[in-house]
Every structure is written in C-alpha cells, then in structure tokens.
C-alpha positions as CSV (number, residue, x, y, z in Angstrom):
1,X,26.8,-16.7,-8.5
2,X,23.5,-17.8,-10.0
3,X,21.8,-17.8,-6.6
4,X,23.3,-14.4,-5.9
5,X,21.5,-12.9,-8.9
6,X,18.2,-14.7,-8.1
7,X,18.4,-13.5,-4.5
8,X,18.7,-10.0,-5.8
9,X,15.6,-10.4,-7.9
10,X,13.5,-11.9,-5.2
11,X,14.3,-9.3,-2.6
12,X,13.5,-6.6,-5.2
13,X,10.2,-8.4,-5.8
14,X,8.8,-8.5,-2.3
15,X,9.8,-4.8,-1.8
16,X,8.1,-3.8,-5.0
17,X,4.9,-5.7,-4.0
18,X,5.0,-3.9,-0.7
19,X,4.9,-0.6,-2.6
20,X,1.5,-1.5,-4.0
21,X,-0.2,-2.2,-0.7
22,X,2.0,-0.1,1.5
23,X,3.2,3.2,0.1
24,X,4.5,3.9,3.6
25,X,6.9,1.6,5.3
26,X,5.0,-1.3,6.6
27,X,1.7,0.5,6.3
28,X,-1.4,-0.9,4.7
29,X,-2.8,1.5,2.2
30,X,-5.4,3.4,4.2
31,X,-5.9,5.9,1.3
32,X,-9.0,4.9,-0.7
33,X,-10.2,8.4,-1.6
34,X,-13.1,7.9,0.9
35,X,-14.3,10.8,3.2
36,X,-12.0,9.5,6.1
37,X,-9.0,10.6,4.0
38,X,-9.7,13.9,5.8
39,X,-9.0,12.4,9.2
40,X,-5.9,10.5,7.9
41,X,-8.1,7.3,8.5
42,X,-8.4,8.1,12.2
43,X,-11.5,6.4,13.5
44,X,-12.0,4.3,10.3
45,X,-13.3,1.2,12.1
46,X,-15.8,3.2,14.2
47,X,-16.9,6.1,12.0
48,X,-19.4,4.1,9.8
49,X,-20.6,7.4,8.1
50,X,-20.7,6.1,4.5
51,X,-20.8,2.9,2.4
52,X,-17.0,2.6,2.4
53,X,-17.3,1.0,5.9
54,X,-17.8,-2.3,4.0
55,X,-14.0,-2.3,3.7
56,X,-13.1,-0.2,6.8
57,X,-15.3,-2.3,9.2
58,X,-18.2,-4.3,7.7
59,X,-20.1,-4.2,11.0
60,X,-20.5,-0.5,10.6
61,X,-23.0,-1.0,7.8
62,X,-25.7,-1.4,10.4
63,X,-25.4,2.3,11.2
64,X,-26.6,3.2,7.6
65,X,-30.4,3.8,7.8
66,X,-30.9,3.3,4.0
67,X,-29.1,1.8,1.0
68,X,-26.3,4.0,-0.2
69,X,-23.6,4.3,-2.8
70,X,-20.2,6.0,-2.2
71,X,-17.9,6.7,-5.1
72,X,-14.4,8.2,-5.1
73,X,-12.0,9.6,-7.6
74,X,-8.6,10.6,-6.4
75,X,-5.0,11.2,-7.5
76,X,-1.7,10.2,-5.9
77,X,1.3,12.5,-6.3
78,X,4.5,10.8,-5.2
79,X,7.7,12.7,-5.0
80,X,10.8,10.5,-4.4
81,X,14.4,11.4,-5.0
82,X,17.5,9.3,-4.0
83,X,20.8,11.0,-3.3
84,X,23.8,8.7,-3.5
85,X,26.3,8.7,-0.6
86,X,30.0,8.3,-0.3
87,X,29.7,4.6,0.4
88,X,28.3,3.9,-3.1
89,X,30.8,2.1,-5.3
90,X,29.0,1.6,-8.6
91,X,29.2,4.3,-11.3
92,X,26.2,6.4,-12.0
93,X,24.4,9.3,-10.5
94,X,21.5,10.0,-8.1
95,X,18.2,8.1,-8.5
96,X,15.7,9.8,-10.8
97,X,12.3,10.5,-9.4
98,X,11.1,7.1,-8.0
99,X,7.5,8.2,-8.3
100,X,7.2,8.8,-12.0
101,X,6.7,6.6,-14.9
102,X,9.2,8.6,-16.9
103,X,12.6,9.4,-15.3
104,X,13.3,13.1,-14.8
105,X,16.0,15.1,-13.1
106,X,13.5,16.8,-10.7
107,X,11.3,15.6,-7.9
108,X,8.0,16.7,-9.5
109,X,6.0,13.6,-10.3
110,X,3.2,12.4,-12.6
111,X,-0.1,12.0,-10.8
112,X,-1.4,8.4,-10.5
113,X,-5.2,8.2,-10.9
114,X,-7.3,5.9,-8.8
115,X,-10.9,5.4,-7.6
116,X,-13.3,3.3,-5.6
117,X,-16.9,2.1,-5.6
118,X,-18.7,1.1,-2.4
119,X,-22.4,0.1,-2.1
120,X,-24.5,-1.0,0.9
121,X,-28.0,-2.5,0.5
122,X,-30.4,-2.3,3.4
123,X,-32.4,-5.6,3.6
124,X,-33.8,-4.5,7.0
125,X,-32.7,-2.1,9.8
126,X,-30.6,-4.9,11.3
127,X,-29.3,-6.7,8.2
128,X,-27.1,-5.2,5.5
129,X,-25.3,-6.4,2.4
130,X,-22.4,-4.5,0.8
131,X,-19.6,-4.6,-1.7
132,X,-16.5,-2.5,-2.2
133,X,-14.2,-2.2,-5.2
134,X,-10.8,-0.5,-4.8
135,X,-9.4,0.7,-8.1
136,X,-5.8,-0.4,-8.6
137,X,-3.1,2.1,-9.5
138,X,0.3,2.0,-11.1
139,X,2.4,2.2,-7.9
140,X,6.1,1.7,-8.5
141,X,9.5,3.1,-8.8
142,X,11.5,4.3,-11.8
143,X,15.1,5.4,-11.1
144,X,16.3,5.5,-14.7
145,X,18.9,3.5,-16.6
146,X,22.1,5.2,-15.4
147,X,21.7,5.6,-11.7
148,X,24.2,4.1,-9.2
149,X,21.8,1.4,-8.0
150,X,20.7,0.1,-11.4
151,X,22.0,-3.4,-10.7
152,X,19.5,-3.6,-7.8
153,X,16.5,-2.0,-9.6
154,X,15.8,0.2,-12.6
155,X,12.0,0.2,-12.4
156,X,9.1,-1.8,-11.0
157,X,5.4,-1.5,-11.2
158,X,2.4,-3.2,-9.7
159,X,-1.2,-2.8,-10.6
160,X,-3.7,-4.0,-8.0
161,X,-7.5,-4.1,-7.6
162,X,-9.7,-5.6,-4.9
163,X,-13.4,-6.8,-4.9
164,X,-14.7,-7.1,-1.3
165,X,-18.3,-8.2,-0.7
166,X,-19.6,-8.3,2.9
167,X,-22.6,-8.4,5.3
168,X,-23.5,-7.0,8.7
169,X,-26.0,-7.9,11.3
170,X,-27.1,-5.9,14.4
171,X,-27.4,-8.4,17.3
172,X,-28.8,-5.9,19.8
173,X,-29.0,-2.1,20.1
174,X,-25.3,-1.9,21.1
175,X,-23.6,-4.7,19.2
176,X,-23.2,-5.3,15.5
177,X,-21.0,-7.9,13.7
178,X,-19.9,-8.1,10.0
179,X,-17.7,-10.1,7.7
180,X,-16.6,-10.3,4.1
181,X,-14.2,-11.9,1.6
182,X,-11.9,-10.3,-0.9
183,X,-10.7,-11.2,-4.4
184,X,-7.4,-9.5,-5.2
185,X,-5.8,-9.1,-8.6
186,X,-2.2,-8.1,-9.0
187,X,0.0,-7.5,-12.1
188,X,3.7,-7.2,-11.2
189,X,6.7,-6.3,-13.3
190,X,10.4,-5.7,-12.3
191,X,13.3,-4.6,-14.4
192,X,17.0,-4.4,-13.4
193,X,20.3,-3.8,-15.2
194,X,22.8,-6.7,-15.5
195,X,26.4,-6.1,-14.9
196,X,28.3,-7.8,-17.8
197,X,31.7,-7.2,-16.2
198,X,32.7,-10.9,-16.7
199,X,32.2,-10.5,-20.4
200,X,33.5,-6.9,-20.6
201,X,30.3,-5.8,-22.3
202,X,27.8,-2.9,-21.6
203,X,24.9,-3.4,-19.2
204,X,22.2,-6.0,-20.1
205,X,18.7,-6.0,-18.8
206,X,16.4,-8.5,-17.0
207,X,12.6,-8.2,-16.8
208,X,10.3,-10.3,-14.7
209,X,6.5,-10.0,-15.2
210,X,3.4,-12.0,-14.1
211,X,0.0,-11.6,-12.6
212,X,-2.0,-13.5,-10.0
213,X,-5.2,-13.6,-8.0
214,X,-5.2,-13.8,-4.2
215,X,-8.1,-14.4,-1.8
216,X,-8.7,-13.2,1.7
217,X,-11.4,-11.9,4.1
218,X,-12.2,-9.3,6.7
219,X,-14.4,-9.2,9.8
220,X,-15.4,-6.7,12.4
221,X,-17.5,-5.7,15.4
222,X,-19.1,-2.4,16.4
223,X,-19.9,-1.6,20.0
224,X,-22.1,1.4,20.8
225,X,-22.4,1.8,24.6
226,X,-24.1,5.2,24.2
227,X,-25.5,7.3,21.4
228,X,-22.3,9.5,21.5
229,X,-19.7,6.8,21.8
230,X,-18.8,3.8,19.7
231,X,-15.8,1.4,19.2
232,X,-14.9,-0.7,16.2
233,X,-12.5,-3.6,15.9
234,X,-11.6,-5.0,12.5
235,X,-9.4,-7.7,11.1
236,X,-8.1,-8.4,7.6
237,X,-6.6,-11.7,6.8
238,X,-3.4,-12.4,4.9
239,X,-3.5,-12.9,1.1
240,X,-1.2,-15.2,-0.8
241,X,0.3,-14.4,-4.2
242,X,2.4,-16.5,-6.5
243,X,4.3,-15.1,-9.4
244,X,5.9,-17.3,-12.1
245,X,7.9,-16.3,-15.1
246,X,11.0,-17.0,-17.2
247,X,12.7,-13.6,-17.0
248,X,13.3,-11.9,-20.3
249,X,17.1,-11.2,-20.6
250,X,18.5,-8.9,-23.2
251,X,22.0,-7.8,-24.1
252,X,23.5,-10.2,-21.5
253,X,26.9,-11.7,-22.0
254,X,27.3,-15.5,-22.5
255,X,28.1,-16.0,-18.8
256,X,25.0,-14.4,-17.4
257,X,22.8,-15.7,-20.2
258,X,23.5,-19.3,-19.2
259,X,23.0,-18.6,-15.5
260,X,19.6,-16.8,-16.0
261,X,18.0,-19.2,-18.4
262,X,15.7,-20.5,-15.7
263,X,12.1,-20.3,-14.6
264,X,11.4,-18.4,-11.3
265,X,8.5,-18.7,-9.0
266,X,8.1,-16.3,-6.0
267,X,5.4,-16.8,-3.3
268,X,4.5,-14.1,-0.8
269,X,1.9,-13.4,1.8
270,X,0.4,-9.9,2.1
271,X,0.2,-9.2,5.9
272,X,-2.8,-9.6,8.2
273,X,-3.8,-6.5,10.0
274,X,-5.8,-5.5,13.1
275,X,-7.3,-2.1,13.9
276,X,-9.1,-0.8,16.9
277,X,-10.9,2.6,16.5
278,X,-13.0,4.8,18.8
279,X,-15.4,7.7,18.1
280,X,-16.9,10.1,20.7
281,X,-19.2,13.1,20.1
282,X,-18.3,15.8,22.5
283,X,-21.1,18.1,21.4
284,X,-23.7,18.2,18.6
285,X,-21.0,19.8,16.5
286,X,-17.7,18.4,17.7
287,X,-16.4,14.8,17.7
288,X,-13.0,13.1,18.3
289,X,-11.8,9.8,17.0
290,X,-8.6,7.6,17.0
291,X,-7.0,4.3,16.0
292,X,-4.5,1.8,17.3
293,X,-3.4,-0.9,14.9
294,X,-0.9,-3.8,14.3
295,X,0.3,-5.3,11.0
296,X,2.1,-8.6,10.5
297,X,5.0,-7.5,8.2
298,X,7.5,-10.0,9.6
299,X,5.9,-12.9,7.6
300,X,5.6,-10.6,4.6
301,X,9.3,-10.2,4.5
302,X,10.0,-13.9,3.9
303,X,9.6,-14.7,0.2
304,X,9.8,-18.3,-1.0
305,X,11.7,-18.7,-4.3
306,X,11.9,-21.7,-6.6
307,X,14.2,-21.8,-9.6
308,X,13.7,-24.6,-12.1
309,X,14.9,-25.8,-15.5
310,X,14.0,-28.9,-17.5
311,X,16.3,-31.0,-15.5
312,X,16.5,-29.6,-12.0
313,X,14.7,-27.4,-9.4
314,X,15.9,-25.5,-6.3
315,X,14.0,-23.7,-3.6
316,X,14.9,-21.2,-0.9
317,X,13.6,-18.3,1.2
318,X,14.7,-14.7,0.9
319,X,14.6,-13.0,4.4
320,X,14.1,-9.3,4.2
321,X,14.5,-8.9,8.0
322,X,11.1,-7.2,8.3
323,X,9.4,-6.8,11.7
324,X,5.8,-6.1,12.6
325,X,4.6,-2.5,12.7
326,X,2.3,-0.4,14.9
327,X,-0.2,2.3,13.9
328,X,-1.7,5.2,15.8
329,X,-4.0,8.0,14.7
330,X,-6.1,10.8,16.1
331,X,-8.6,13.0,14.4
332,X,-11.5,15.4,14.8
333,X,-14.7,16.5,13.0
334,X,-16.4,19.8,13.4
335,X,-19.8,20.8,12.0
336,X,-19.3,24.4,10.8
337,X,-22.9,24.8,9.8
338,X,-25.9,22.7,8.9
339,X,-24.5,21.5,5.5
340,X,-20.7,21.7,6.2
341,X,-18.5,19.2,8.1
342,X,-14.7,19.8,8.5
343,X,-12.3,16.9,9.2
344,X,-8.7,16.9,10.3
345,X,-6.4,14.1,11.4
346,X,-2.8,12.8,12.1
347,X,-1.5,9.3,11.9
348,X,1.9,7.6,12.6
349,X,3.2,4.2,11.5
350,X,6.4,2.6,12.6
351,X,9.0,1.3,10.0
352,X,9.1,-2.4,9.2
353,X,12.8,-2.4,8.4
354,X,16.0,-0.8,9.7
355,X,18.3,1.3,7.6
356,X,20.8,-1.7,7.5
357,X,18.3,-3.8,5.5
358,X,16.4,-1.2,3.5
359,X,16.5,-1.5,-0.3
360,X,15.8,1.0,-3.1
361,X,12.8,-1.0,-4.2
362,X,11.0,0.1,-1.0
363,X,12.7,3.2,0.3
364,X,10.2,3.8,3.0
365,X,10.7,4.5,6.7
366,X,8.4,5.4,9.5
367,X,5.5,7.5,8.2
368,X,3.5,10.6,9.3
369,X,0.2,11.5,7.7
370,X,-1.7,14.8,7.9
371,X,-5.2,14.9,6.5
372,X,-8.0,17.4,6.1
373,X,-11.3,17.4,4.4
374,X,-14.6,19.2,3.8
375,X,-18.0,17.6,3.3
376,X,-21.1,19.3,2.0
377,X,-24.6,17.9,2.5
378,X,-26.1,18.8,-0.9
379,X,-29.5,17.4,0.1
380,X,-31.0,14.7,2.4
381,X,-29.9,12.1,-0.2
382,X,-26.6,13.5,-1.6
383,X,-23.3,14.4,0.0
384,X,-20.1,15.5,-1.7
385,X,-16.7,16.0,-0.3
386,X,-13.1,17.0,-1.0
387,X,-10.1,15.7,1.0
388,X,-6.3,16.1,1.0
389,X,-3.6,14.1,2.8
390,X,0.1,14.7,3.0
391,X,2.3,11.6,3.7
392,X,5.9,12.0,4.9
393,X,7.8,8.7,4.6
394,X,11.0,9.6,6.4
395,X,14.4,9.9,4.8
396,X,14.6,6.2,3.9
397,X,18.3,6.0,4.7
398,X,20.2,3.0,3.2
399,X,23.1,2.6,5.5
400,X,25.1,0.1,3.4
401,X,23.7,-2.3,0.8
402,X,26.3,-4.8,-0.5
403,X,25.7,-7.6,-3.0
404,X,29.1,-8.4,-4.3
405,X,30.8,-7.4,-7.5
406,X,27.7,-7.6,-9.7
407,X,25.7,-5.2,-7.6
408,X,28.3,-3.1,-5.9
409,X,27.7,-1.1,-2.7
410,X,24.8,1.4,-2.4
411,X,24.6,4.0,0.3
412,X,22.5,7.2,0.6
413,X,19.1,8.6,1.5
414,X,16.1,10.3,0.0
415,X,16.0,14.1,0.0
416,X,12.4,13.8,-1.1
417,X,10.2,11.0,0.1
418,X,6.6,12.4,0.0
419,X,3.2,11.4,-1.2
420,X,0.2,13.7,-1.7
421,X,-3.4,12.5,-2.0
422,X,-6.2,14.6,-3.4
423,X,-9.7,13.1,-3.5
424,X,-13.3,13.9,-4.5
425,X,-16.1,11.7,-3.2
426,X,-19.8,11.5,-3.4
427,X,-22.4,9.5,-1.4
428,X,-26.0,8.9,-2.7
429,X,-28.7,7.5,-0.5
430,X,-31.7,5.5,-1.9
C-alpha cells in the first residue's frame, strides 16, 4: 500500500513537470512571446529575424547585421474544464478550472504573465555572441478540493526560468553554425487529497515541494543556398532535474501517517528535441516557412523514485507509457506596406500518451496551434509587434484510470482544453 501511494505521487509529478515545459501534449513550449508567435513558430529555426534566434537557432545570429535586443511581454490564458464520466467511482463533482490559481465553477481563467529577454552582440559580421532569458510562469492545475479526482491531484504548480548564452560563426557565405548552453531553474509543488477510509476520517492532504537547477545545451546550423531560401536545423539537449522532499502530511489517519513518514526523491529528464525549418521568399512581399520536428518524450515518461527513511531505502521507476512525438508547422508572412509585416501560421503536434494512460495532472492530447501577428517598423532601429495564438489541446479523454480503493476510478474528458497567448514584443538595434 505504501508503494501504491508513492507511485501515485510520482506519476502526478512527472505529468506536472510536463505542464511547465509542454502546455500541449508532448510539445516543447514554443511560445516565448517572440515575433514568431504570429506564425505558430513555423520557420523558427530558419527565420533569424530578431535576437530570439539565440534560443530558436543560435546559428541564425549571423543574419543580424548589428547588435540588437528583443524583449517580450505576454500573457497566457488557459481554459481547462474536466467533466466526469459514468466510469468515475469516487464521490465529488467535475474538475474546477485547471488553468486557474483559484478554483471556480466556470472555464474563464486568470491570465498568467510571462516575458523574455534576448540580446545579440555583433563582434564582427561573421561572429556573434548572444544570450536569452525566458521568464518562468506559474503553469499548473487546480481542480479544487471536492472534485472526483482529488485523490490523484488537487493542484500542482511549477515555476521555471532559463538562461541560455550562445555564439554563432559564419563559415562561408552559405553556412553558419552556432551553439549555446542553458541553466534551468524549476520550483515544483504538488498537492493531493488522502483517502482516510481505513481510519474512517475525513480527507487528509499531502504536499510535495522542492526546487532544482538543470543544465543543458543547444546547437544549430543555418544553410542559405540563395538569397531567397534558407534552412535551419537545431537541437536541444535533455535536461536532468532531481526533486527531494519529505512530504508535508496533514489530517491523515494513523495508518497513512505511518506509511508516508518517508523522504522522497524523484529524478526526471526533460526531453531532447530536434527541429528542421525552411524559409523561402516568393516575392519581395511574400514568404512561406515551415517546420518538421521530433521530441523524445518516451524517456521523459520514466521517472526514477527513491523512498528512504533513517533505516532503509527503496528505489523504482514509474513508467508513464509515453512515446515520442512529431511536430509540423506551416506559415506565411506578407509585407502589407513598407512598415507593416503580417504573419500567420498553423502547427500540429502528436500526443505523447494514449487515453488509456492519460492522467488529470497532464490532460493534454494532440494539439493544434493557430497564430497571427502584426509587426511595425517604427524606425530603422526600432520594431514593435503584437501577436496572438490559439492552442487547442484536444479533448484529453481519460478512458479509465484505476488506482485501487485509495484513488478510485476516474473517467471523463475535458469540455474545455484551450490556451490563448497574447504578446507584445519590441526589437531595438544598436
């Protein structure tokens, strides 16, 4: 029984961590508030139109003729609502809005602020240095205390931020290379109800909370066979995180209190990713772009768990039954007039998990993104832009989740499983 409870906690953990780097099922968070939000990230590894390329593809920095700074400020509006199905056995109602920090009976959600800072310094026409900082945000789920899946999860939150320095070098007129490293900080917390059925008491509560630093890197190449056409290939390495805590248990009966008086360590690897992008200018005003990508979510779904006390220690691996995902995107840009550039794009990502293994901690399915943006060249040195993206994350069906008498059975789907992104960005050249 002890291992049953710990297994529940570990599975909720990896799914919650995924929500921070992957709002969409098995999808790395493309949304950084940068101008390519308007193309749904289509062409990201080949566009190289502003300083955010230090993260998108560091090799693209060689296309920037001067030093420049790109800043972003954006809001994330999640709207997630679970509807319990007939196969649910635990008492309680539908899940409250999973995207809000305060449970409500509706699907309107509280906006999550975020931002980014990207700078490229031109040492010479062929050698560039850059740094990117992605502002973390309070991604998470909050279903409330009385919903039918409270023994799986009540709420979870993860704050993340990344510092990513890099460099780029133009080898010849058609080939550039670049690389960087990343320092990633994550603060994770998870809360679940405890079923005190053995002691015939009301629900208790368990909370796990810790933070950690993870390190990784990115690299890329940019190929420009003609002035109108370019291709970019970029790779981002896996990042390891380790969370350790002795969970805080409140209002638990004597039986559960004894079982849960342990220290827990959970180790997980954020997935490595590969993206191939292309860009082609059809005319002086019109251009098309696209992506094809792969993400290694199978390894991400295996979480190593160690439970220890003063006298003993046990280890195991929780298998989430994840599989790798594929990404595709297509977009276009049209120069309306001299100062105005219109962007549009569509992207698709496959789901990393089937409905038979999906959990309410990460209720995300295959995803569809629709983006549009408008950029205005204020002067030769300053550009401002607005962008919007709509993300549809499928119905997130949970076919049948069963974890014994303590968790009960959970079945249902999400009548609302949406995320809206609204961003303002500015680029200043020096």
